[in-house]
C-alpha positions as CSV (number, residue, x, y, z in Angstrom):
1,M,284.2,-110.0,17.5
2,N,287.4,-111.6,18.7
3,E,287.1,-115.0,20.1
4,T,289.4,-117.3,22.1
5,V,289.4,-121.0,22.2
6,N,289.5,-122.8,25.5
7,E,291.6,-126.0,26.0
8,D,288.4,-128.0,25.4
9,G,287.9,-126.3,22.1
10,A,285.0,-124.2,23.1
11,S,285.0,-120.5,22.1
12,A,284.5,-117.6,24.5
13,S,284.1,-114.0,24.0
14,A,287.3,-111.9,24.6
15,D,285.2,-108.9,25.7
16,P,286.2,-108.2,29.3
17,K,282.6,-107.8,30.5
18,F,282.0,-111.3,29.5
19,M,285.2,-112.6,31.1
20,K,284.9,-114.8,34.2
21,I,287.7,-115.6,36.6
22,D,287.2,-118.8,38.6
23,P,288.4,-118.7,42.2
24,V,291.7,-120.5,42.7
25,P,291.4,-122.9,45.6
26,L,293.9,-122.2,48.4
27,D,296.3,-124.8,49.6
28,N,297.1,-125.3,53.2
29,K,299.8,-122.7,53.2
30,G,297.5,-119.9,52.0
31,Q,294.9,-120.8,54.6
32,D,297.5,-120.6,57.3
33,A,298.7,-117.3,56.1
34,I,295.2,-115.8,56.4
35,K,294.7,-117.2,59.8
36,N,298.1,-115.8,61.0
37,S,297.1,-112.4,59.5
38,K,293.9,-112.4,61.5
39,N,295.7,-113.5,64.7
40,M,298.2,-110.6,64.2
41,D,295.5,-108.0,63.8
42,S,293.8,-109.3,67.0
43,T,297.2,-109.3,68.9
44,D,297.9,-105.7,67.8
45,A,294.5,-104.5,68.9
46,S,294.9,-106.2,72.3
47,T,298.4,-104.7,72.7
48,W,297.2,-101.1,71.9
49,E,294.3,-101.4,74.4
50,R,296.7,-102.6,77.1
51,A,299.1,-99.8,76.4
52,T,296.4,-97.2,76.5
53,L,295.0,-98.5,79.8
54,E,298.6,-98.4,81.2
55,K,299.0,-94.8,80.1
56,L,295.7,-93.8,81.7
57,A,296.6,-95.6,84.9
58,F,300.0,-94.0,85.1
59,A,298.5,-90.6,84.4
60,S,296.0,-91.1,87.2
61,L,298.7,-92.2,89.6
62,H,300.8,-89.2,88.5
63,E,298.0,-86.8,89.2
64,Q,297.3,-88.4,92.6
65,R,301.0,-88.1,93.5
66,L,301.1,-84.4,92.5
67,A,297.9,-83.7,94.5
68,R,299.3,-85.5,97.5
69,R,302.6,-83.6,97.3
70,W,300.7,-80.3,97.0
71,R,298.7,-81.0,100.1
72,I,301.8,-81.9,102.0
73,F,303.5,-78.7,100.8
74,M,300.5,-76.5,101.8
75,R,300.4,-78.2,105.3
76,L,304.2,-77.6,105.7
77,A,303.8,-74.0,104.5
78,W,301.1,-73.3,107.0
79,L,303.0,-75.0,109.8
80,T,306.1,-72.9,108.9
81,F,304.0,-69.7,108.9
82,F,302.6,-70.4,112.3
83,V,306.0,-71.4,113.7
84,V,307.5,-68.1,112.4
85,V,304.6,-66.1,113.8
86,A,305.0,-67.7,117.2
87,W,308.8,-67.3,117.2
88,M,308.6,-63.6,116.2
89,G,305.8,-63.0,118.6
90,F,307.8,-64.5,121.5
91,S,310.9,-62.7,120.4
92,Q,309.1,-59.4,120.2
93,G,310.3,-57.0,122.8
94,N,312.3,-53.9,123.4
95,A,316.1,-53.6,123.3
96,G,316.3,-53.0,127.0
97,K,314.6,-56.2,128.0
98,N,317.9,-57.8,129.3
99,V,319.7,-54.5,130.1
100,T,320.5,-54.4,133.8
101,T,322.9,-51.5,133.9
102,P,321.6,-47.9,134.5
103,H,320.3,-46.4,131.2
104,T,318.0,-43.8,129.7
105,A,314.7,-45.3,128.4
106,V,313.4,-43.7,125.2
107,I,310.0,-44.0,123.6
108,D,309.4,-42.8,120.1
109,I,306.2,-40.8,119.4
110,K,306.3,-40.3,115.6
111,G,303.8,-39.6,113.0
112,E,300.1,-39.2,113.4
113,I,298.7,-39.9,116.9
114,A,295.7,-42.1,116.1
115,A,294.2,-45.5,116.8
116,G,295.9,-48.2,114.8
117,A,299.0,-46.0,114.1
118,E,302.5,-46.4,115.4
119,A,301.8,-43.6,117.8
120,S,298.5,-45.0,119.1
121,A,297.7,-45.0,122.7
122,E,297.8,-48.8,122.8
123,L,301.4,-49.0,121.7
124,V,302.7,-45.9,123.5
125,V,301.1,-46.9,126.8
126,S,302.5,-50.4,126.5
127,S,306.0,-48.9,125.9
128,L,305.6,-46.6,128.9
129,R,304.7,-49.4,131.3
130,A,307.7,-51.4,130.2
131,A,310.1,-48.5,130.6
132,F,308.7,-47.4,134.0
133,E,308.7,-50.9,135.4
134,D,312.4,-51.5,134.5
135,S,314.4,-50.7,137.6
136,A,317.5,-50.0,135.5
137,A,315.8,-47.2,133.6
138,Q,316.8,-44.0,135.3
139,A,314.4,-41.8,133.4
140,V,311.9,-41.9,130.5
141,V,312.4,-39.7,127.5
142,L,309.6,-39.1,125.0
143,L,311.2,-38.5,121.6
144,I,308.5,-36.6,119.8
145,N,308.2,-35.9,116.1
146,S,304.5,-35.5,115.3
147,P,302.1,-33.0,113.7
148,G,299.3,-34.1,116.1
149,G,296.3,-36.2,115.8
150,S,293.5,-37.5,118.0
151,P,292.8,-35.6,121.3
152,V,291.4,-38.8,122.7
153,Q,294.5,-40.8,122.0
154,A,296.7,-38.0,123.3
155,G,294.6,-37.7,126.4
156,I,294.9,-41.4,127.2
157,I,298.7,-41.2,126.9
158,N,298.9,-38.0,129.0
159,D,296.8,-39.5,131.8
160,E,298.9,-42.7,131.8
161,I,302.2,-40.8,132.0
162,K,301.0,-38.8,135.0
163,R,299.8,-42.1,136.7
164,L,303.1,-43.9,136.1
165,K,305.2,-40.9,137.2
166,A,303.4,-40.9,140.5
167,L,303.6,-44.6,140.9
168,H,307.3,-45.2,140.0
169,K,308.7,-41.8,141.0
170,K,310.7,-41.5,137.8
171,P,311.3,-38.3,135.8
172,V,309.9,-37.9,132.3
173,Y,311.5,-35.6,129.7
174,A,310.2,-34.7,126.3
175,V,312.6,-34.1,123.4
176,V,311.1,-32.5,120.3
177,E,312.8,-33.2,117.0
178,E,311.0,-31.7,114.0
179,S,307.6,-30.9,115.6
180,A,305.4,-31.3,118.6
181,A,302.1,-29.8,117.5
182,S,298.5,-30.1,118.6
183,A,297.9,-33.6,120.1
184,A,301.7,-34.2,120.2
185,Y,302.2,-31.1,122.4
186,Y,299.2,-32.4,124.5
187,I,301.4,-35.4,125.3
188,A,304.6,-33.3,125.7
189,V,303.2,-31.2,128.6
190,S,303.0,-34.3,130.8
191,A,306.8,-34.3,130.9
192,D,308.8,-32.7,133.7
193,K,310.8,-30.8,131.1
194,I,310.5,-30.2,127.4
195,F,313.7,-29.9,125.3
196,V,313.5,-28.6,121.7
197,D,315.7,-27.7,118.8
198,K,315.8,-24.0,118.0
199,A,314.0,-24.7,114.7
200,S,311.5,-27.2,116.0
201,I,307.8,-26.5,115.5
202,V,305.9,-26.3,118.8
203,G,302.4,-25.4,119.9
204,S,299.2,-25.3,117.7
205,I,297.1,-25.5,120.8
206,G,293.7,-25.7,119.2
207,V,291.0,-28.0,117.9
208,L,289.6,-28.3,114.4
209,M,286.9,-30.1,112.6
210,D,287.1,-30.0,108.8
211,G,285.1,-31.1,105.8
212,F,283.6,-30.0,102.5
213,G,280.3,-28.8,101.2
214,F,279.1,-29.5,97.7
215,T,275.6,-28.0,97.8
216,G,276.3,-25.0,95.5
217,L,278.1,-27.2,92.9
218,M,275.2,-29.7,93.0
219,D,272.7,-27.0,92.3
220,K,274.7,-25.9,89.3
221,L,274.9,-29.4,88.0
222,G,271.3,-30.1,88.7
223,V,272.0,-32.9,91.1
224,E,269.4,-33.6,93.8
225,R,270.5,-35.0,97.2
226,R,268.1,-37.6,98.4
227,L,269.0,-38.3,102.1
228,M,266.4,-39.8,104.4
229,T,267.1,-39.8,108.2
230,A,265.2,-40.6,111.4
231,G,266.2,-37.7,113.6
232,V,266.6,-34.1,112.7
233,N,270.3,-34.0,113.1
234,K,271.2,-37.5,111.8
235,G,272.6,-36.0,108.6
236,F,274.7,-33.5,110.6
237,L,278.0,-32.7,108.7
238,D,276.7,-34.5,105.5
239,P,278.8,-32.7,102.8
240,F,275.9,-32.9,100.3
241,S,273.4,-31.2,102.6
242,P,273.4,-27.5,103.7
243,Q,274.6,-26.8,107.2
244,T,272.1,-25.0,109.4
245,E,273.1,-22.3,112.0
246,V,271.9,-24.6,114.8
247,Q,274.2,-27.3,113.6
248,R,277.1,-24.9,113.2
249,A,276.6,-23.5,116.7
250,Y,276.5,-27.1,118.2
251,A,279.7,-28.1,116.5
252,Q,281.4,-24.9,117.6
253,A,280.3,-25.4,121.2
254,M,281.8,-28.9,121.1
255,L,285.1,-27.7,119.7
256,D,285.3,-25.0,122.3
257,Q,284.8,-27.5,125.1
258,I,287.6,-29.8,123.8
259,H,289.8,-26.7,123.3
260,Q,289.2,-25.7,127.0
261,Q,290.2,-29.3,128.0
262,F,293.4,-28.9,126.0
263,I,294.2,-25.5,127.6
264,A,293.6,-26.9,131.1
265,V,296.1,-29.8,130.4
266,V,298.7,-27.3,129.1
267,K,298.3,-25.0,132.1
268,E,298.5,-28.0,134.5
269,G,301.6,-29.3,132.8
270,R,303.5,-26.1,132.4
271,G,302.4,-24.3,135.6
272,N,304.0,-21.0,136.3
273,R,306.6,-21.5,133.6
274,L,303.9,-20.6,131.0
275,K,304.0,-16.9,129.9
276,E,300.4,-16.7,128.5
277,T,299.5,-14.2,125.8
278,P,296.4,-13.8,123.7
279,E,298.0,-15.9,121.0
280,T,299.2,-18.8,123.3
281,F,296.0,-20.8,122.8
282,S,295.0,-19.4,119.5
283,G,296.2,-22.4,117.5
284,L,299.4,-20.7,116.3
285,F,302.7,-22.6,116.4
286,W,306.2,-21.3,117.0
287,S,309.8,-22.2,116.6
288,G,311.7,-23.9,119.4
289,Q,313.4,-20.7,120.3
290,Q,310.1,-18.8,120.5
291,A,308.5,-21.7,122.5
292,I,311.2,-21.4,125.2
293,E,310.6,-17.6,125.4
294,M,306.9,-18.2,125.8
295,G,307.3,-20.9,128.4
296,L,306.0,-23.7,126.1
297,A,309.3,-25.4,126.3
298,D,312.2,-25.3,128.8
299,Q,315.5,-25.3,126.9
300,L,317.4,-26.5,123.9
301,G,318.6,-30.1,123.9
302,S,318.8,-33.3,122.0
303,L,318.2,-36.9,123.1
304,D,321.9,-37.5,123.6
305,F,322.2,-34.2,125.6
306,V,319.4,-35.2,127.9
307,A,320.7,-38.7,128.5
308,R,324.3,-37.4,129.1
309,E,323.7,-34.1,131.0
310,V,320.3,-34.4,132.6
311,V,319.7,-38.1,133.3
312,K,323.4,-38.9,133.7
313,A,323.0,-42.2,132.0
314,E,324.5,-42.1,128.5
315,D,323.3,-45.6,127.5
316,I,320.1,-45.2,125.6
317,V,317.7,-48.1,125.3
318,D,314.6,-48.0,123.0
319,Y,311.4,-49.2,124.7
320,T,309.2,-48.3,121.7
321,R,306.7,-51.1,121.0
322,R,305.9,-51.5,117.3
323,D,303.9,-54.0,115.4
324,N,306.5,-56.6,114.1
325,V,306.2,-58.6,111.0
326,A,304.4,-61.5,112.8
327,E,301.8,-59.2,114.3
328,R,301.1,-57.5,111.0
329,L,300.7,-60.9,109.3
330,V,298.4,-62.1,112.1
331,K,296.3,-59.0,111.8
332,R,296.0,-59.3,108.0
333,F,295.3,-63.0,108.3
334,G,292.7,-62.3,110.9
335,A,291.1,-59.5,108.8
336,A,291.0,-61.8,105.8
337,M,289.5,-64.6,107.8
338,G,287.0,-62.2,109.3
339,T,286.0,-60.9,105.9
340,G,285.6,-64.4,104.6
341,A,283.4,-65.3,107.5
342,I,281.2,-62.3,107.0
343,Q,280.9,-63.0,103.3
344,A,280.0,-66.6,104.1
345,L,277.4,-65.5,106.6
346,K,275.9,-63.1,104.1
347,A,275.8,-65.9,101.5
348,T,274.2,-68.3,104.0
349,A,271.6,-65.6,104.9
350,A,270.9,-65.0,101.3
351,L,270.3,-68.7,100.7
352,H,267.8,-68.8,103.5
């Protein structure tokens, strides 16, 4: 075994496991260094905590600022929306609103005649009243291009035209463009004269009720219809149930009655100009030239022709009332609000 000799002459083993290192006492400088190191660690930790708190505070302030800006933006957006709606609502009107010189008033009747459509009784009647009440309007022209629609809507318009004619003593002319069929012709016969193009489609004086029946197909597919009603005829016209002869006869009687009403209106409007034949009220339609020969129309003529040659007022002013952008937005907004309210009520009812 190797041995080493200490300064005092004593021997000690050189084996590392038997070696012992005595701690060296630190002087003042070493103790100060340790203290400074501990102080630095404490300072760094304090600085990091302060920086983290500052970042959290600034992030919270930033989020609050964004939320406040978003609320302001939404309020301004809604305010702008209602201002635009109000402005467009007040600006809604026809082109002839400020026209004081003599002119021909025109009202479009285009597309399907139905509630909620552009050719609904609500919009057409409103246009008619504005045109008749304007003293500068020398006559009212119904510019028609429609395949027909609801007999109820057409009847309301027809009745109002006759009332306004008697009240204001103004002539009314109908000008047919592409077609005046069914309910559209129902409206046209209220005019004093009907002008057509030689290729216009006129007539279709009839009434229909259509639908589908799937009972045979359901039998082949093995599908059973389970319909429960209170009332023998409550399932009348159900496409998945067979139609009885009693129901068929009832529907036919109702259609015949409405058809007779239509015929009466045509005879009243056309008077002795009508050259009635067995096909006149059969539901057939004819060209403009044929309609003139049958007394369903009076003569060929366009809107410009009527204004210039018949009314003697070449200036044409459109009185047609249409839903503008503001009204459509309000209706959609109201529908959305109504749907939301109904859903909220349903949810509340479900909770109770």
